[in-house]
N, C-alpha and C positions, 0 to 999 in steps of 0.2 A: 298458500300465501299467508304470511304472518299478519297478525292484527295489530293495528296501531293503538297507542295509549289513548289517542283522541276518540277512536271508535269505541273503546271500552267505556270511556267516560260518557260518551253520547248515549250508549245503550242503557247505562245505569241511570242517567238523568231522565231518559224517556220514561223509565219505569218508576223512578223515585225523583220527582221534579225538584224537590227542595234540597237534594243531596249536595254536599260539598265533597268532591271527589279528588283524591290525589293518587296518581298512578306512577309507579317506578318500573322500568324494564330491568329485571334482575340479571338477565344474561346477555342483553343486547341483541337477542335473536327474534324479538317480537312474539315469542311463545310463552315466556315465563315472566309474569308480572306480580307486583305487590300492589295492593290497593287499600287505601283508607277511605271509608265512606262514613260521613257524619250526616244524620238526618233525624228530624223530629218524628218521622214515621217509625223509628225504632223504639220510641218511648213505650215502656211497659212490655216489651217483647224480650224473650230470652236471647242470648247470643246466637243460638242455633236458628231461631226464627228470624233474627236480623240477617244472618248469612243467607238464609233461604230466600229472603226478598231480593238480595243482590244476585244470587245465582239464578233466580227466576228471570231477571232482566237479561242475563247472559246465556241462558240455556241453549239457545240456538248455536252459539259459538263454542261453548265448552266442549273440549274433546276434538274440535275441528280446527279452526284457525287459532283458537286460544287453548293452549295445552295445559297451563297451570296458572293458578291465581292464589297467592297468599293474601288473605283477606282480614282486615281489622275493621270493626264497625263501632260506632258510638252515637250517642245522642248529643245534641249541641251543648248541653250543660255538663257533659262529661261522661 
């Protein structure tokens, strides 16, 4: 069963409460999404560390309901 954009956003926000999350369904199939996540929690972290925080929030779903996620991360100031 595909995962909804709302479910992805909810999981990310549960793990990163201050996150501003934008989700786009890339293929219309509920399996392939692009996400932009902006959070102060990313400050001082490398891009890899930022992505790891997001993937940690989604680890239960990656490879299951959520097949692919193109991810962009940033801090609120840019």
